C-alpha positions in Angstrom: 0.2 0.2 0.0 1.7 3.2 -1.2 2.0 6.2 1.3 -0.6 8.1 -0.6 -3.1 5.5 0.1 -2.4 5.0 3.8 -5.0 6.2 6.3 -3.6 9.8 7.8 -4.3 8.4 11.3 -2.3 5.2 10.8 1.0 7.7 9.3 0.4 10.2 12.0 0.6 7.3 15.1 3.6 5.6 13.4 5.1 9.3 13.3 4.9 9.7 16.6 5.3 6.3 17.6 8.5 6.9 16.1 9.5 10.0 17.0 8.8 8.8 20.8 11.2 6.0 20.6 14.1 7.9 19.7 13.2 10.9 22.1 13.0 8.2 24.8 16.1 6.7 23.5 17.8 10.5 23.8 16.6 11.2 27.3 17.7 7.7 28.8 20.6 6.9 26.8 22.1 9.7 25.1 22.9 11.0 21.4 24.2 7.8 20.3 21.7 5.1 21.0 19.5 7.8 19.9 21.1 7.6 16.2 21.0 3.8 16.5 17.3 4.0 17.5 16.9 6.6 14.6 18.3 4.2 11.5 15.6 1.0 12.7 12.2 3.4 13.7 13.2 6.1 11.6 14.5 3.9 8.8 11.9 1.4 8.9 9.1 4.2 8.7 10.5 5.5 5.9 10.7 2.2 3.9 7.0 1.7 5.5 6.1 4.8 3.6 8.2 3.9 0.2 7.8 0.7 0.0 4.1 -0.8 -0.1 3.7 -4.5 1.4 0.8 -6.1 2.1 1.8 -9.5 2.4 0.1 -12.3 4.3 1.4 -13.0 7.7 2.4 -16.5 6.6 5.4 -14.7 4.0 7.1 -13.2 7.3 6.2 -16.2 9.8 9.2 -17.8 9.5 11.6 -14.9 9.6 9.2 -13.2 12.4 9.6 -16.0 15.0 13.0 -17.4 14.3 14.3 -13.3 14.9 12.2 -13.3 18.1 13.9 -16.2 19.7 16.9 -15.0 18.2 16.0 -11.6 19.8 15.3 -13.3 23.1 19.1 -14.3 23.1 20.0 -11.5 22.0 18.8 -9.8 24.8 19.6 -12.3 27.4 23.1 -11.9 26.3 23.2 -8.3 26.9 21.7 -8.5 30.1 24.4 -11.2 31.1 27.8 -10.0 30.2 26.8 -6.2 30.8 25.6 -4.6 27.7 24.6 -1.3 29.2 27.4 -0.9 31.5 29.9 -1.5 28.4 27.4 1.0 26.6 27.8 3.7 29.2 31.4 3.6 29.1 31.4 4.8 25.5 28.9 7.5 26.0 29.5 8.6 29.1 25.7 8.7 29.9 24.6 6.2 32.9 22.2 3.5 31.6 19.1 4.3 33.2 18.3 2.5 36.7 15.6 -0.5 36.1 12.2 -0.1 36.6 12.3 3.6 35.9 8.7 4.6 34.1 10.6 6.0 31.1 12.5 3.1 30.9 9.3 0.7 31.2 7.9 3.1 28.4 10.8 2.4 26.1 10.2 -1.3 26.7 6.4 -1.1 26.2 7.3 0.2 22.7 9.5 -2.5 22.0 6.7 -4.9 23.4 4.5 -3.6 20.2 6.3 -5.8 18.3 4.7 -8.6 19.8 1.1 -7.4 18.1 2.9 -8.0 14.3 1.5 -11.6 13.8 -2.1 -10.2 14.5 -1.7 -7.0 12.9 -0.4 -8.1 9.6 -2.8 -11.2 9.6 -5.6 -8.5 9.4 -3.8 -6.6 7.0 -3.4 -3.3 9.3 -1.3 -1.0 8.1 0.8 -0.5 11.5 1.5 -3.9 11.4 3.4 -3.5 8.4 4.8 -0.5 10.2 5.9 -2.5 13.0 7.3 -5.5 10.6 9.2 -2.8 9.0 10.9 -1.2 12.3 11.4 -4.6 13.6 13.3 -6.0 10.6 15.1 -2.8 10.1 15.8 -2.5 14.0 17.3 -6.0 13.9 18.9 -6.0 10.5 20.6 -2.9 10.5 20.7 -1.3 13.9 22.1 -4.3 15.7 25.3 -4.4 13.6 26.5 -1.4 15.7 27.5 -4.1 18.3 30.8 -4.9 15.5 31.4 -1.1 15.4 31.3 -0.1 19.6 34.5 -2.4 19.9 36.7 0.9 18.1 35.1 2.8 20.8 36.7 1.2 23.3 39.9 1.4 25.0 42.2 -1.1 23.0 42.8 -4.4 22.3 39.9 -4.6 20.2 37.6 -7.6 22.0 34.3 -8.7 22.5 31.2 -6.5 22.9 28.3 -7.5 24.5 25.5 -8.6 22.5 27.9 -9.4 19.4 27.9 -12.7 19.2 24.0 -13.2 18.5 23.5 -10.5 16.2 25.4 -13.1 13.9 22.0 -14.7 13.3 20.0 -11.9 14.4 20.7 -9.2 11.6 20.8 -11.8 8.7 17.0 -13.1 10.0 16.2 -9.5 9.7 17.2 -9.0 6.4 15.2 -12.0 5.6 12.1 -10.2 6.9 13.0 -6.9 5.1 13.6 -8.9 1.7 10.3 -10.6 2.7 8.3 -7.6 2.6 10.3 -5.9 -0.1 9.5 -9.0 -2.2 5.6 -8.5 -1.3 6.1 -4.6 -2.4 7.2 -5.8 -5.7 4.5 -8.4 -6.3 1.8 -5.6 -5.6 3.3 -3.3 -8.2 3.4 -5.9 -10.6 -0.4 -6.3 -10.3 
């Protein structure tokens, strides 16, 4: 569905959602994570507007659920090996305390990705927005784990979360390709 066919209210909701995630990223974690969130969410928003996709959920089911499993493993790896303290050393911004209202709100925005199967199955435009942000965030933004070691003192070494990105990012690319292929089929018809 090209952006000119998207309901204005849904576009406005997606825009506010995107701005809120980026703003929360800045307030809670500083400008570096904010820029990273922007790649995933603004990038996903732009792709959603520019690449008309209305694939059935079955077309993205496998990459979605595989990526969800990899994402859970990734979050475990980050927590277990201290991603936020390591990020704080790079950015100079203290990691927020667990349970703060703004931190919980940021997690709530990420939890919206759990709605993708339900919304895409109903061909709701907001579901495709969420799918684009999810696949773009995991397929593009998470690659920053390979850049972070260059901002730490020598020698170059493992950065928390790096190991699981090896599977997470390709799953994101797979999901993005499925959404894109669906848009090509729609454009041909």
